[in-house]
N, C-alpha and C positions, 0 to 999 in steps of 0.2 A: 290814225292815231295822232298825226300832225294837228288835226283839227281840235283835238282835245288839248294837247300840250300847247298849242298855239291857237286859241279860240277867236272867233269873230266877236259878236256881241253876246255876252254870257251873263246870266243873273245868278249869283251865288248868295243865298240868304237874302240880305236887303241891299247887297252892294251889286253894282253892274261893271263889267269889264269889256275892253275892247283890244284886240291886237291890230295896232295900226302899222302902215309900212315903216319897217326900220325900228320899230319899238316893240316892247313886250307888253303883256297884259298888266294893267295897272288900275288901282282903285279910283272910283269915281269921286269927285268932290263937289261941292255946291256950285263952285264957279266952272268946273270942267267935268261936266256930268257924265261924260263917257270915258273918262280916265286916261286920256292921252297926254303925253308929255307936252310940256310947253316949247314954244318955238326954238328955244336955245338949247333944248335937250335937257333942262333941268326938271326936276319933279317937285311938287308942292312940299314934299318932305325936306328937300333940300333947303327950303326957304324958312325952316323952322315950323312948319305946320305940324299938327298932332300926328304922332305915329300910332298906328293901331295897337291896341293893347296885347295882341298875340305876337308882336315884335318886341325884343328886349336887347338893350346894348350889352355888348361883350366887354371884357376888361381890356381887350385890345384895341378897342375904338370902333369895332364893327357892330354888326347886328346879327340876331339869331331868332328862329321860331321853329317850334316843334309841331308837328301835326301826326294824328294817329292815323295810320294807313292800314285798311284791311288787308289780309293776306291776298285777296283775290285781285287787289289793285297793284301789288308790288311788281309783278311780271310786266304789266303794261307801263308802269313807271320807268322800269329799267329799259325795256325794249330789247330787240335782237342785238346781241353782243354789246349792249349798253348804249345804243344809239339814241334812245329818247332821253336818257339821263344826261348824256353828254350835250345833246341839243339844248336841253333845259338849262344846264349849268352855263353854257356859253352865252345863250341869249339873255340870261338874268344875271350874268357874272356873279354866280354864288356857287357854293359848294353843298352838295346834298348827300348827307350820310344816310345809308340805308341799313336797317337793322339785319344782322346776319341771321342765317338759318339756325332755329333753335333758341333764339333770344326771346326772353319773356316779354320785353317791350316791343310793341309794333310801331313805335314813334319814329317818324322821319325827321332828321335835323337838317335845317337849311341855315346856312351862314354866309354872309357877305359884308363887304365894306360899306354898301349903301342900303338904307332901309327900303327904298324903292325896289332894288332887286330882289331882296328877301321877300317882300310883299307879293311881287309878281310871281316868283317861284311857288310861293305858298298857295296863290289864287290858282295857278295852273293845276297844282296837285289836288286842290278842292274840286275842281272842275272834273278832274280825272276819276276822283273817287265817286262823285255823283253819277257820272257816266257808267261806271263799273257797277254801283249798286242798282241803277235803273235796270240792267241787263241780267241780274242775278236773281235767282229764285228766292221766295221768302224763306227766312230761317226759323221763324217762330210763329206763333199765333196766340191770340188771346181767346180763352174759352172758359166755360162754365161746365164742369164735369157733371154728368147725369148718372151717378153710380149707385145701384141699390138692388135689393133682391127682386123688386118689381120687374126690372129691366132684364136681370139674370133669367128670368122665367119667359117673360113676353118676347124678346128679341129672337132667341133660338126657335120659338114657336112660329114666329112671324116669318123666319126664313125657311122653314119647312113647308108652310102654307104658301107663301108667295112663290116659291120654286114650282109648286104644282099650278098655280093659277097663271104665271107670267111665262115668258119665253125669252130666251137669249140671256139667261142669268147663270152666273157662275158663283161658286160659294165664297171666293175671295171678295166679291163685290158688296157682301153684306157687313155691316158694322157690328163687331162684337160688343157685348154688353160692358166689357172692361175698357172699351174706348169711347162709349157713348157721351156725346158732349154737345153743346151749343158754341158755334164759332162766332166771336165778335168781329174778327178781322185778322188779317195775316200782317207780318211784321218782317222787315229786312234789317236785323241788327247784326251788322257785319264787323263791328268793333266792340270792344268791351266797355268803351264809353257809352255807346249806344244802348248796350245791354243795361248798364247802370242807370241811364237816363229813364228807360221804360220801367224798370223796377221802382225807382223813386216816384214816378208818376202814377203807377198803379197803387202804390201805398197811399198816395195823396187823394186819388180820385174815387176809389172804391168806397171809403167811408162817406164821402161827400155825396156820392150818387145814392147810395143807401139811404141816407138821411132824408133826401128830397123825394125819392121815388118809391121806396118801399115802406109804406105807411100802414099796411095790413099784413096779410099772410105772406110767408116766405116759402110756400110750397110750389114747385113747379110741376105742373101736369102735362103729359104728353098724350095728346088725343087727336085721332084723325091723321091723314096723310095729305101730302101735296107734292108736286113735282115742279122742277125748275124750268122745263121748256114747254112748248106750245102743243106738241103731239103726243098724246098718251101711247100711240103705237110705237114711238121712238123716244124713250125717256133716258136721260142721262144720270139725273139725280132724283131719287125719291126720298122724301123726309117725313118726319113726324112733326106735327105742328105743336108749338109749346107755348105755354102761358101760365100765369099765376093761377092757381085752382079756384080763386075767388071771381075769375073772369075780368078783373081790372087789368089796366095797362101799365101796371107797375114795373113788370119785367122789361117791357120795351123802353120805358123811359130810364130804367136802370142801366141797360146795355147801351142805349143811345148816349147817355151822359158820359159814359166811359169812352165809347169810340170817338165822340166828339173831341174830348181831351186828347186823345192820341192823334187825331188827325190834325188838330191845331198845333200840336207839337212836331209835326212832320214825321211821326213814327208809325202811323198806320198807313198801310198801302193805299195809294190814292183811288184804287177801284173800290174801296170799302168804306162805308161810313158817311158817304155824301148825302144819301136820301134816307138813313136811318138803317140800323141793322136788320136784315131779314132774319127774323126769330125761325129757326129750324134746328132740328137735330137729324142728321143724315142717317138714313136706314139703308139705302143701297146707292152705290157710286160706281158708275160704269168706268171711271178712271182707274179703278183699282183692278180691272180685269187684267189678267196675265196673258201674255202671248205664249207661243211654243217654247220660247227661250226663258220663260218664267219672269219676264220684265212687265211692269205695268204699262199697258198700251197708252194711258193718258198722259205720259210724262215725257213731253218733248220728243225731239228727233222726228222721225218718220211715223211714230206711233200715233194712232188716231183713236179716239173713243168709238166704241161700238155700242150703240144704244140697245135698250131692251124694251119689250112690250109690256106695258103695265095697265092695259085696258081692263083686265079682270081683277087686277089687285087693287085699284083705286075704289071702286064701289064697295068691295069686300071690307076695306078698312077705313072707310070714310068717317066713321065715328068710333072707331075702335080706341079703347082706353089701353095704352101700353103700361102705364104706371105714373107714379108721382115720387118726388124726391125733394128734399129741403135744400134751398138755396143757401150754401154755406161758404162757398170759396169762389174765387176767380184766379185763373192760372195764366201765367205766361208759359206757354209749352213749346219745347223744341220740335222743329220738324225733322225728327229723326225716327228710324225704325223702331217699332215698339217690340218689347220682349215679353209679351204676355200680359202685362198690367196696363195701366194707364200711361199717357205719354209723359216723357221726362219733363219734369217741371224745372223752369229756370227760376221761378218765383211764385209763391202762393200768397194770396192775401185773403184773410178770413173776412166775410161779410159780417159787420157788427150788428 
């Protein structure tokens, strides 16, 4: 944790920071590119240089800054018996006010007599948050629901037949028709401001993407199947192939346009959207297989996926028409247990 609260060379947004001997992390400047203090211990801010806009003067002559900290980062910020917090305050000569349990606001307030100290503390907290977010699971995902009578009929029939043809399958591995969808990418929205940013961006980019990509039909057809890995004898994910029913690439261009905006904004997980969204609607996922304790085997810990044999399923459904549905909405959905219906929507945007 010392490496997070006292980083080496770190990039946060467009700023670079360094913890040098005897000094704390400070903002880079044009003349001092790695942000170390000057020889006499003074910081460029002390000489009247511009202060970052997230730092504000106080009525008592000091400076203050607030930063929204996700719940998952609070414990790491405080440390065992407050050790990390005390170290941060001592090295930056600031006071850091942590929200109390139950507070609606998750904002941490940093105050100090010097702007450089406040900036240093703020920067270290930013680095800690980024480290925490990288190690946490996604909280939301972008998706297009595929809900309709066609799939209410075809998916249960597929499950019955695939269970006969394949081996190593369990009922919980099959996607229910009430949850059938296309995933555009996963999101880690650990603060309300991140949720708000994602909501605003989706409001903006769905109409723009629809205008440029969806020039003809708006009907999505699911026809044929594919699988994610190389060996049909040991498959982890089997999916339905999706496209607009006129055979155009409009759906691919539509989802890629949305995903690229979220990636550029730093909201879409870095493992998604780099080479375009892989259009698919999952039919069987081995991650959902449950062990003897009822836990999903594909979720962390010592649990490992157990693949299934799809050798006979693939040719039987290579050109099978599962159904079609109109493209009407794009959702930001929560990564939360379902209760019979579709995933809980954080936000829904209608496709114009």
